[in-house]
DRENKETI-383631 format. One record per residue (C-alpha): x negated, y, z. Coordinates in steps of 0.05 Angstrom, whole numbers, padded with zeros to 5 digits, always signed. Example, Ala and Ser with C-alpha at 12.3 -4.5 7.8 and 13.67 -1.06 7.14 Angstrom:
-00246-00090+00156 -00273-00021+00143 
END
This chain:
+03238-00233-01096 +03264-00288-01054 +03260-00280-00977 +03202-00315-00939 +03228-00369-00895 +03198-00386-00826 +03166-00453-00826 +03163-00491-00760 +03098-00519-00732 +03127-00594-00744 +03140-00578-00817 +03068-00557-00833 +03027-00614-00866 +02958-00611-00844 +02908-00619-00905 +02890-00690-00921 +02811-00707-00896 +02759-00707-00943 +02729-00777-00956 +02660-00785-00931 +02628-00827-00983 +02554-00819-00978 +02502-00783-00937 +02487-00712-00962 +02416-00734-00973 +02427-00802-00996 +02419-00870-00964 +02350-00876-00940 +02306-00941-00947 +02308-00988-00897 +02251-00978-00847 +02211-01050-00844 +02138-01029-00841 +02095-00990-00790 +02075-00940-00841 +02148-00923-00857 +02165-00923-00782 +02106-00873-00770 +02134-00830-00826 +02199-00830-00794 +02173-00806-00726 +02131-00754-00757 +02194-00724-00791 +02237-00730-00730 +02183-00696-00686 +02191-00639-00737 +02264-00632-00730 +02299-00594-00674 +02359-00605-00628 +02393-00670-00602 +02380-00742-00633 +02439-00776-00663 +02437-00852-00651 +02478-00911-00666 +02464-00988-00671 +02494-01046-00705 +02499-01117-00675 +02527-01179-00700 +02583-01191-00648 +02627-01251-00665 +02569-01282-00702 +02509-01282-00656 +02503-01303-00580 +02458-01244-00567 +02480-01170-00568 +02412-01146-00598 +02411-01095-00646 +02400-01113-00721 +02399-01039-00745 +02387-00974-00715 +02410-00907-00742 +02379-00841-00722 +02389-00769-00748 +02364-00704-00724 +02373-00633-00751 +02311-00619-00798 +02289-00689-00783 +02322-00730-00831 +02368-00795-00826 +02328-00856-00816 +02351-00932-00817 +02308-00979-00777 +02306-01056-00777 +02287-01070-00703 +02279-01144-00721 +02218-01124-00766 +02185-01098-00701 +02213-01132-00638 +02219-01103-00567 +02165-01058-00539 +02133-01050-00606 +02086-00986-00604 +02133-00948-00654 +02190-00956-00603 +02148-00934-00553 +02132-00867-00586 +02205-00859-00608 +02221-00864-00536 +02170-00809-00517 +02197-00768-00569 +02271-00769-00543 +02245-00768-00471 +02267-00692-00459 +02321-00690-00513 +02393-00704-00514 +02413-00767-00548 +02482-00766-00578 +02517-00834-00581 +02591-00854-00592 +02620-00901-00542 +02547-00903-00509 +02561-00961-00463 +02563-01009-00525 +02499-00987-00552 +02452-00969-00494 +02436-01039-00476 +02412-01060-00542 +02372-00996-00552 +02341-01007-00484 +02325-01077-00504 +02278-01054-00558 +02249-00998-00512 +02292-00938-00522 +02317-00906-00456 +02355-00842-00465 +02348-00795-00410 +02400-00739-00434 +02466-00767-00458 +02526-00738-00496 +02577-00789-00513 +02624-00762-00566 +02677-00816-00551 +02679-00807-00476 +02675-00731-00486 +02733-00736-00529 +02775-00771-00478 +02759-00721-00419 +02774-00665-00469 +02845-00698-00474 +02844-00716-00547 +02893-00769-00564 +02854-00806-00615 +02776-00815-00600 +02748-00867-00646 +02691-00842-00689 +02736-00839-00752 +02793-00802-00721 +02750-00753-00687 +02716-00736-00752 +02785-00728-00784 +02812-00681-00726 +02749-00645-00711 +02714-00640-00778 +02768-00656-00835 +02731-00718-00861 +02753-00787-00863 +02703-00847-00851 +02711-00916-00878 +02704-00972-00829 +02702-01033-00872 +02639-01062-00849 +02646-01054-00776 +02657-01127-00761 +02600-01152-00809 +02545-01199-00792 +02487-01147-00787 +02438-01203-00774 +02446-01219-00852 +02377-01204-00890 +02374-01168-00936 +02426-01122-00915 +02473-01099-00973 +02463-01030-01001 +02536-01013-00987 +02527-01037-00913 +02469-00989-00905 +02511-00933-00933 +02568-00947-00879 +02515-00948-00826 +02486-00882-00845 +02553-00848-00846 +02562-00869-00775 +02505-00814-00757 +02515-00767-00813 +02557-00716-00781 +02548-00738-00704 +02507-00677-00689 +02563-00633-00717 +02617-00674-00681 +02581-00665-00617 +02586-00584-00622 +02660-00590-00634 +02674-00633-00577 +02626-00594-00531 +02665-00529-00549 +02727-00565-00531 +02700-00585-00462 +02674-00512-00447 +02745-00485-00467 +02780-00533-00418 +02733-00522-00364 +02714-00597-00365 +02640-00592-00389 +02614-00607-00319 +02663-00668-00311 +02637-00698-00377 +02562-00683-00355 +02573-00718-00290 +02596-00780-00328 +02542-00779-00379 +02489-00779-00321 +02526-00833-00286 +02525-00878-00348 +02451-00866-00353 +02434-00879-00283 +02480-00942-00274 +02446-01004-00258 +02457-01065-00302 +02521-01101-00288 +02514-01161-00241 +02529-01231-00269 +02599-01252-00269 +02620-01299-00214 +02650-01363-00250 +02652-01331-00320 +02687-01393-00347 +02748-01373-00310 +02757-01319-00365 +02771-01369-00418 +02828-01352-00456 +02890-01397-00439 +02868-01407-00365 +02936-01388-00343 +02959-01455-00366 +02905-01490-00326 +02932-01511-00257 +02901-01575-00233 +02829-01572-00203 +02807-01630-00253 +02830-01589-00311 +02793-01530-00282 +02728-01577-00280 +02737-01596-00355 +02744-01521-00373 +02681-01504-00330 +02636-01560-00360 +02662-01552-00429 +02648-01474-00427 +02578-01486-00397 +02560-01536-00449 +02583-01495-00504 +02549-01431-00474 +02481-01467-00468 +02486-01490-00538 +02509-01424-00561 +02450-01391-00528 +02397-01440-00555 +02422-01431-00628 +02439-01356-00620 +02512-01368-00645 +02574-01332-00621 +02602-01388-00573 +02673-01382-00602 +02644-01408-00668 +02622-01472-00637 +02687-01484-00603 +02742-01439-00587 +02768-01419-00524 +02839-01448-00544 +02804-01515-00561 +02771-01520-00495 +02839-01508-00459 +02874-01556-00500 +02819-01613-00488 +02820-01598-00414 +02898-01606-00408 +02899-01672-00449 +02830-01706-00424 +02859-01732-00361 +02913-01774-00393 +02892-01783-00466 +02828-01818-00484 +02777-01772-00522 +02721-01817-00534 +02708-01809-00607 +02716-01754-00661 +02784-01779-00688 +02815-01776-00620 +02786-01706-00609 +02813-01684-00677 +02884-01706-00660 +02885-01660-00597 +02859-01601-00636 +02897-01610-00704 +02953-01566-00677 +02904-01507-00668 +02878-01510-00740 +02819-01558-00747 +02750-01522-00759 +02691-01561-00781 +02637-01526-00738 +02680-01556-00680 +02658-01626-00697 +02587-01609-00713 +02574-01624-00638 +02628-01668-00620 +02582-01716-00588 +02562-01663-00536 +02639-01644-00525 +02655-01720-00511 +02598-01732-00467 +02614-01673-00429 +02689-01698-00416 +02666-01765-00399 +02618-01739-00345 +02666-01688-00314 +02724-01744-00310 +02670-01783-00272 +02658-01728-00221 +02684-01737-00146 +02739-01692-00122 +02693-01653-00085 +02656-01629-00145 +02717-01597-00177 +02718-01524-00172 +02771-01491-00121 +02835-01465-00154 +02811-01389-00142 +02740-01365-00147 +02699-01339-00088 +02698-01267-00106 +02714-01203-00078 +02772-01192-00127 +02836-01166-00096 +02901-01205-00102 +02944-01195-00165 +02984-01133-00158 +03047-01171-00169 +03035-01205-00099 +03024-01140-00063 +03097-01120-00054 +03120-01186-00021 +03061-01205+00017 +03027-01138+00031 +03083-01085+00033 +03038-01040+00078 +02986-01034+00024 +03037-01035-00036 +03074-00973-00014 +03017-00927-00014 +02994-00957-00081 +03060-00940-00116 +03056-00868-00091 +02983-00860-00110 +02994-00889-00178 +03054-00843-00195 +03018-00782-00167 +02953-00796-00203 +02990-00806-00267 +03027-00741-00257 +02959-00708-00245 +02924-00737-00301 +02978-00712-00349 +02976-00644-00324 +02900-00647-00334 +02908-00675-00404 +02859-00733-00392 +02872-00811-00390 +02887-00835-00321 +02829-00887-00329 +02782-00826-00337 +02812-00789-00280 +02793-00848-00233 +02784-00923-00244 +02848-00961-00224 +02800-01010-00188 +02777-00954-00143 +02852-00935-00126 +02870-01007-00110 +02809-01018-00064 +02825-00950-00025 +02895-00976-00016 +02878-01046+00004 +02823-01022+00052 +02836-00949+00078 +02771-00918+00094 +02760-00901+00171 +02723-00838+00146 +02742-00790+00090 +02778-00814+00026 +02729-00769-00011 +02669-00803+00015 +02695-00870+00009 +02706-00859-00066 +02634-00832-00077 +02613-00893-00045 +02648-00935-00088 +02622-00900-00151 +02667-00843-00164 +02638-00783-00194 +02642-00722-00153 +02693-00684-00197 +02737-00740-00190 +02733-00750-00119 +02751-00677-00108 +02813-00683-00151 +02834-00751-00132 +02816-00756-00056 +02876-00706-00033 +02928-00748-00072 +02904-00816-00041 +02896-00783+00030 +02973-00766+00024 +02996-00836-00009 +02962-00872+00049 +03010-00842+00096 +03075-00873+00060 +03113-00926+00088 +03162-00941+00033 +03149-00959-00039 +03162-00911-00094 +03218-00945-00138 +03195-00912-00200 +03127-00935-00193 +03150-01003-00173 +03181-01008-00243 +03119-00983-00275 +03078-01033-00238 +03122-01090-00261 +03122-01066-00334 +03052-01039-00343 +03011-01080-00297 +03027-01151-00303 +02967-01170-00346 +02924-01126-00299 +02943-01171-00238 +02936-01236-00282 +02863-01213-00300 +02847-01201-00230 +02868-01270-00206 +02826-01306-00260 
END
């Protein structure tokens, strides 16, 4: 008998995941009537344990972020696919569904994406478990739904319809199958990730994050949202900024009216190209507009509203200079990090030490740095050191208690530093150039 040879862990090949092709109970009929919705509510009420939810939107196709399909599954309560468009926000059935989940846990994957559209129809979870966020806090390397199902349950999930236009009616059968699979094993996945949190001593961290998501107020409207147009780094002159602003606003109003994704009416790249050319190149008809946009690859949809773009350009060029926007927005955004070293060395030095030591702590705790503490909060503490304790300042800025307890001592020590950490300087230059650029926009 030949001798058994030791096999190193690196040589052990994990078994291939089992493809998850169909829900175990089949794909249910889509719910489009009150009778069907009432039957689903009755079945869910007879189930037990948490409710697994998901929602499909039409991002990239529609202006609105409304849900065009809502999936729900509960142990012994069945799997249900609801067409929210057939009922509308605040419908009696949604009110009853909201009452049903009031004291129960709701499982979502990447909850901040789906909560707004669920709330829009009248579904307000009060107890949350986010499998994606839980995976991050637990220290898992890949936390997309597919990778989590593979690593924790040994099944693979196809994602071929994730970018589909879910406003389409009727919805194809294969799309409904895909949507049903998103919640098919969400309860089981929750149990696996929950256990990882318990074993790592991080359950309370996750629970604080979940509670904060539920209680968070809606994000305030952005100041000058047009400044986030792709290609803005090329726009230097104030007149060019005015052209971007006004074209962006005209496009946005039309997109909202038509419920079409703005980029389908006119791309960001097209807006930037027009803004750069309009000052010196006549753009009074469609042919002139086509000449400017041809290098981008012409899209027929762009020219369906060419009269609007041309009239907007003419109106903007006629504006007096005092109506042009300022080069920088009047926001409370901090200066780009790349400027800190030269212009604000007394703030930059503590920041370099804070970043390095927080990165080391995150690695030791097996948690992404951005989940240990928001980089924005670190920058704000270093920019304006608190007169009181750093711990209280972090809480006031929105940090969780578990985050403040870990991070405050590190920041407190960093604020005493007078010389920048060279290693952190290199990391700042290599990893945060885009971050600084985003902040300046």
